[in-house]
N, C-alpha and C positions, 0 to 999 in steps of 0.2 A: 856451950852450944846446946840447942834443944831440938825437939822434933825428931828424935831417933837417929841423928847422925852420930856415927862412932868415929873415934880417932883412927887414923890410918897409919901408913908407913911414913918413915922419915925420908925426905929427899933433900938433896943439896950436896955441895954447892951447885948453883945453876949460873952459868955465865950469861952475858948480855944476849947471846944468840937465843938461848932458851927463854930468857925474859921476853924477847921480841916475838918468839913463837906463841907465847901466852897472851901478849897484849898487842892491840893494833897501833899503839902509840909509837911515834918516831920523832927524831930530832925536829924541833927543839922541845917537844912535849914529853918525851920519854924521860922519866925522872928516877927510874930504878936502874942501877948499873949491874947489880948482882944479887942473887939470893944466897945467903949463907946457909940457912937451914929452913926446912919447912916440914911441919908435921901435918900431913894431909887431914883435912876436916877439923883442924884445930888452930894452928898458928903458923906464922912466917916471920923470919928475920931477914930483912932485905937491907941493902946499903946503897948510898949514893955518895960519890966523891964530889964535893962542891969545888969547882974551879973558878978562878977569876974570869975565865973565858966564857962563862955562862952568859947568854944574850941578855938576860934580864938585869944584869949588873950595870949595863950602860945607863939605865935610867933609874935604878933602885939601889942605891942613891949615888949619884956622882960624888966622889970623894969619901963616901962612907957606904961601901957595898954591903947590902943585907939581903938575904934571900927572902922574897915575899912570903908572908905567912900562908897565903892562899896556895902557893906551890908546895908548901909542906903538907897541907891538907890533901892536895892532889896526889902527892907521892904516897901518902898513907892509903888513899883510895886505889892507887895503882898496885901497891903491895897487896891490898885486899883482893883486887881483881886477879892477880896471879894465884893467890891462895884459892879463890873460888874456882877458877878455870882448872887448875891442877887437881883440886879435891873432887870436883864433879866430873872429871875425865873429859873435859870439853876442849882440850888443846887440839887445834887443827880442825875443829868442828865448824868454824865460822861464827859461832855464837859470840856475842859481846856482853860485857859486864857494864851496864849503864849505872852511873852514879845518880842516885835518886835524892839523897838527903844527907845533911850534916847536922850533928848535934854536939853541944858541949865543947866546941873548939876553943882551946886556950893556948895562948902563945906565951911562953915563959922566959925565953932569952933569944937574942938574935943569932941567926946562923950566918956565918961569914965565909968568904973564900978560904979554902984550905981545910975546911971541916970534912970529916967523914961522918955522915949521918947514918945512924942505925934506926931502922924502922921495925918496930915490933907490933904486929897486928894479929888479932885473934877473932875467930868467929864468936859471936854471942848468940846468934839465932839463925836458923834456916827454915823457911816455910815455903815449900814449892820453889818458885823461881826468885823469891825475895830472900836476900841475905843481909844480916846486920853484923857489923864489926866494931871493935874498939882498937884504936891504934895510938902509938906513941912514937915521936921522933926524938932521938937522943944523940948527943955528941959527948963522947968520952964518959959515958955513964950519967950525964946530966940531962934532965928532961928539958927539951926545947919547945915542944908542942904536943898536944894531944887532941883527939877528936873521936867521936863515934860516927859511923857512916852507914848508910843503907844503900844497897845496890840491887839491880834486877838483872837476871840473865835472860837475854832475848836474842832473836834473830836481828841481823843488821837491817837498816831500812832498805826498802826495795829501790 
């Protein structure tokens, strides 16, 4: 991380109520179930338990359920959002973390029902209200997807 940000304290675990306090997302778009650990201003380890009951499995794909790659990227962005909100002390402020860009997304293996996904996301840069992150989605220590993302901290639309 650059621009004078220092590492902070360790937080975690955070249950789904704390996740929902940090993010505006709700079912069916909330993709983080729990935060295992978070080092403020540095990194987060969040998890999602993938169930056959996920609504996207009805159509992706019948008879061969696979979690859409775009949702893996969204979950990486949500973990980044929690890290940003908690690190910048914005929980409960009404500020939102807006996803601005994605780079280098790669999908290595399919994520199926029954998997526990570990998301490892780190700050790479903070400049004012713009934050950059790198993230990985892993199952059982195996890399499933990775991406870098950019986000902006801002007020919600009027």
